[in-house]
C-alpha positions as a Markdown table, in Angstrom:
| # | Residue | x | y | z |
|---|---|---|---|---|
| 1 | Met | -1.7 | -7.4 | 20.1 |
| 2 | Lys | 2.0 | -8.0 | 19.5 |
| 3 | Ile | 4.0 | -9.1 | 16.5 |
| 4 | Arg | 7.5 | -10.4 | 16.6 |
| 5 | Ser | 10.1 | -12.5 | 14.7 |
| 6 | Ser | 12.6 | -15.0 | 15.9 |
| 7 | Ala | 14.9 | -13.8 | 13.1 |
| 8 | Phe | 15.3 | -10.2 | 14.5 |
| 9 | Asn | 14.0 | -8.0 | 17.2 |
| 10 | Asp | 12.0 | -4.8 | 16.7 |
| 11 | Gly | 14.3 | -2.1 | 15.7 |
| 12 | Glu | 17.1 | -4.4 | 14.8 |
| 13 | Arg | 18.8 | -5.4 | 11.5 |
| 14 | Ile | 17.0 | -7.9 | 9.3 |
| 15 | Pro | 19.3 | -10.9 | 8.5 |
| 16 | Lys | 20.6 | -11.1 | 5.0 |
| 17 | Lys | 18.7 | -14.3 | 4.4 |
| 18 | His | 15.5 | -12.4 | 4.3 |
| 19 | Thr | 16.7 | -9.8 | 1.8 |
| 20 | Cys | 17.5 | -9.6 | -1.9 |
| 21 | Asp | 21.2 | -10.1 | -1.0 |
| 22 | Gly | 20.3 | -13.5 | 0.5 |
| 23 | Glu | 17.6 | -16.1 | -0.1 |
| 24 | Asp | 14.9 | -13.5 | -0.2 |
| 25 | Val | 12.6 | -15.6 | 2.0 |
| 26 | Ser | 10.0 | -14.1 | 4.4 |
| 27 | Pro | 11.0 | -14.0 | 8.1 |
| 28 | Pro | 9.2 | -16.2 | 10.6 |
| 29 | Leu | 6.5 | -14.1 | 12.4 |
| 30 | Thr | 4.5 | -14.8 | 15.5 |
| 31 | Trp | 1.8 | -12.8 | 17.2 |
| 32 | Glu | -0.2 | -12.9 | 20.4 |
| 33 | Asp | -3.2 | -11.2 | 22.1 |
| 34 | Val | -5.4 | -11.2 | 19.0 |
| 35 | Pro | -8.5 | -9.3 | 20.1 |
| 36 | Glu | -11.9 | -11.0 | 20.5 |
| 37 | Gly | -14.1 | -10.7 | 17.4 |
| 38 | Thr | -11.2 | -11.1 | 14.9 |
| 39 | Val | -12.3 | -12.9 | 11.8 |
| 40 | Thr | -9.1 | -12.6 | 9.8 |
| 41 | Leu | -5.6 | -11.1 | 10.1 |
| 42 | Ala | -3.6 | -9.2 | 7.4 |
| 43 | Ile | 0.0 | -8.2 | 7.1 |
| 44 | Ile | 1.4 | -5.3 | 5.1 |
| 45 | Ser | 5.2 | -4.9 | 5.0 |
| 46 | Asp | 6.6 | -1.8 | 3.5 |
| 47 | Asp | 9.5 | 0.6 | 3.4 |
| 48 | Pro | 8.7 | 4.3 | 3.9 |
| 49 | Asp | 12.4 | 5.3 | 3.2 |
| 50 | Ala | 12.3 | 4.2 | -0.5 |
| 51 | Pro | 13.3 | 7.1 | -2.8 |
| 52 | Ser | 10.2 | 7.4 | -4.9 |
| 53 | Lys | 7.3 | 6.2 | -2.6 |
| 54 | Thr | 6.5 | 3.9 | 0.3 |
| 55 | Trp | 7.6 | 0.6 | -1.3 |
| 56 | Thr | 5.4 | -2.4 | -0.7 |
| 57 | His | 7.3 | -5.6 | 0.2 |
| 58 | Trp | 4.5 | -8.0 | 1.2 |
| 59 | Leu | 0.7 | -8.2 | 1.3 |
| 60 | Ile | -0.8 | -11.3 | 2.9 |
| 61 | Phe | -4.4 | -11.4 | 4.1 |
| 62 | Asn | -7.3 | -13.6 | 5.2 |
| 63 | Ile | -5.0 | -15.3 | 7.8 |
| 64 | Pro | -7.2 | -17.3 | 10.2 |
| 65 | Pro | -7.0 | -15.8 | 13.7 |
| 66 | Glu | -6.3 | -19.3 | 15.2 |
| 67 | Leu | -2.9 | -19.2 | 13.5 |
| 68 | Asn | -0.3 | -17.7 | 15.9 |
| 69 | Gly | 2.2 | -16.9 | 13.2 |
| 70 | Leu | 3.7 | -17.6 | 9.8 |
| 71 | Pro | 6.7 | -19.8 | 9.1 |
| 72 | Glu | 9.9 | -18.7 | 7.5 |
| 73 | Gly | 9.8 | -18.7 | 3.7 |
| 74 | Val | 6.0 | -18.5 | 3.0 |
| 75 | Glu | 5.5 | -19.8 | -0.6 |
| 76 | Lys | 5.2 | -17.0 | -3.2 |
| 77 | Val | 1.8 | -18.0 | -4.6 |
| 78 | Gly | -1.5 | -16.2 | -4.8 |
| 79 | Glu | -3.4 | -18.6 | -2.5 |
| 80 | Leu | -2.1 | -20.6 | 0.4 |
| 81 | Glu | -3.9 | -23.2 | 2.5 |
| 82 | Asn | -6.6 | -22.0 | 5.0 |
| 83 | Gly | -7.8 | -19.4 | 2.4 |
| 84 | Ile | -4.8 | -17.2 | 3.0 |
| 85 | Lys | -4.1 | -14.9 | 0.0 |
| 86 | Gln | -1.2 | -12.7 | -1.1 |
| 87 | Gly | -1.1 | -9.6 | -3.1 |
| 88 | Phe | 1.4 | -8.0 | -5.5 |
| 89 | Asn | 4.5 | -6.3 | -4.0 |
| 90 | Asp | 6.1 | -3.3 | -5.7 |
| 91 | Phe | 8.7 | -5.6 | -7.4 |
| 92 | Gly | 5.7 | -6.8 | -9.5 |
| 93 | Arg | 5.5 | -10.3 | -7.9 |
| 94 | Ile | 3.1 | -12.1 | -5.7 |
| 95 | Gly | 4.3 | -12.8 | -2.1 |
| 96 | Tyr | 7.3 | -11.6 | -0.1 |
| 97 | Gly | 10.0 | -9.4 | -1.7 |
| 98 | Gly | 12.8 | -8.7 | 0.8 |
| 99 | Pro | 14.7 | -5.5 | 1.6 |
| 100 | Cys | 16.9 | -4.3 | -1.3 |
| 101 | Pro | 17.6 | -0.6 | -0.5 |
| 102 | Pro | 19.5 | 1.3 | -3.2 |
| 103 | Phe | 21.5 | 3.2 | -0.4 |
| 104 | Gly | 21.5 | 3.9 | 3.3 |
| 105 | Val | 19.6 | 2.2 | 6.1 |
| 106 | His | 15.9 | 1.7 | 5.5 |
| 107 | Arg | 13.1 | 0.9 | 7.9 |
| 108 | Tyr | 10.9 | -2.1 | 7.0 |
| 109 | Tyr | 7.5 | -2.2 | 8.8 |
| 110 | Phe | 5.7 | -5.4 | 9.4 |
| 111 | Lys | 2.1 | -4.2 | 10.2 |
| 112 | Leu | -0.4 | -6.7 | 11.6 |
| 113 | Tyr | -4.1 | -5.9 | 11.4 |
| 114 | Ala | -6.9 | -7.7 | 13.2 |
| 115 | Leu | -10.1 | -7.5 | 11.0 |
| 116 | Asp | -13.7 | -8.1 | 11.8 |
| 117 | Thr | -14.3 | -9.6 | 8.3 |
| 118 | Ser | -12.9 | -11.8 | 5.7 |
| 119 | Leu | -11.7 | -9.9 | 2.6 |
| 120 | Asn | -13.4 | -10.6 | -0.7 |
| 121 | Leu | -10.2 | -9.9 | -2.8 |
| 122 | Glu | -8.5 | -11.9 | -5.4 |
| 123 | Pro | -4.8 | -13.1 | -5.1 |
| 124 | Gly | -2.5 | -10.4 | -6.6 |
| 125 | Thr | -4.5 | -7.5 | -5.2 |
| 126 | Ser | -2.7 | -4.2 | -4.8 |
| 127 | Lys | -1.9 | -2.4 | -1.5 |
| 128 | Glu | -4.5 | 0.3 | -2.3 |
| 129 | Glu | -7.2 | -2.3 | -2.9 |
| 130 | Leu | -6.3 | -4.1 | 0.3 |
| 131 | Leu | -6.3 | -0.8 | 2.3 |
| 132 | Arg | -9.7 | 0.1 | 0.8 |
| 133 | Ala | -11.2 | -3.3 | 1.7 |
| 134 | Met | -9.8 | -3.1 | 5.3 |
| 135 | Asp | -11.2 | 0.4 | 5.8 |
| 136 | Gly | -13.8 | 0.4 | 8.6 |
| 137 | His | -12.9 | -3.2 | 9.5 |
| 138 | Ile | -9.7 | -2.8 | 11.6 |
| 139 | Ile | -10.2 | -3.9 | 15.2 |
| 140 | Glu | -6.6 | -3.4 | 16.2 |
| 141 | Lys | -3.2 | -2.8 | 14.6 |
| 142 | Thr | 0.4 | -3.4 | 15.7 |
| 143 | Glu | 3.8 | -3.3 | 14.0 |
| 144 | Met | 7.4 | -4.1 | 14.3 |
| 145 | Ile | 10.3 | -2.5 | 12.4 |
| 146 | Gly | 13.4 | -4.2 | 10.9 |
| 147 | Leu | 16.4 | -2.3 | 9.5 |
| 148 | Tyr | 18.5 | -3.1 | 6.6 |
| 149 | Ser | 21.3 | -1.5 | 4.5 |
| 150 | Arg | 23.4 | -3.1 | 1.8 |
| 151 | Gly | 27.2 | -3.5 | 1.9 |
């Protein structure tokens, strides 16, 4: 399984448009080679370089495996069409919250999970709740990393 973005390549700088310094919209994402038996997909985007803890930027789950990606600027609402749901990021909002590092270059992980189940979670769930619900249901995981620094 692979995940990529047409906005930036793995290990490259995330464009300003997808950060707090720009429009703060989610980047377009595509994936391929979803394993057989996948019931839903989930994405966790986070920043392990944040000063106090790994900062959660985006939780989106119950993505149908027939979808081969997400468009730029996914709406910041709890529930989208096709049963897709979004959780709370560490900015205290539902949906995508772009890179906004206080200093230095930070790494932003976009982790894609293929799951063997649909998750019975409400919109606005936390990362901890999502990880608990996914435990034992991950068929495969892949990731890409974007970099960003301000100024």
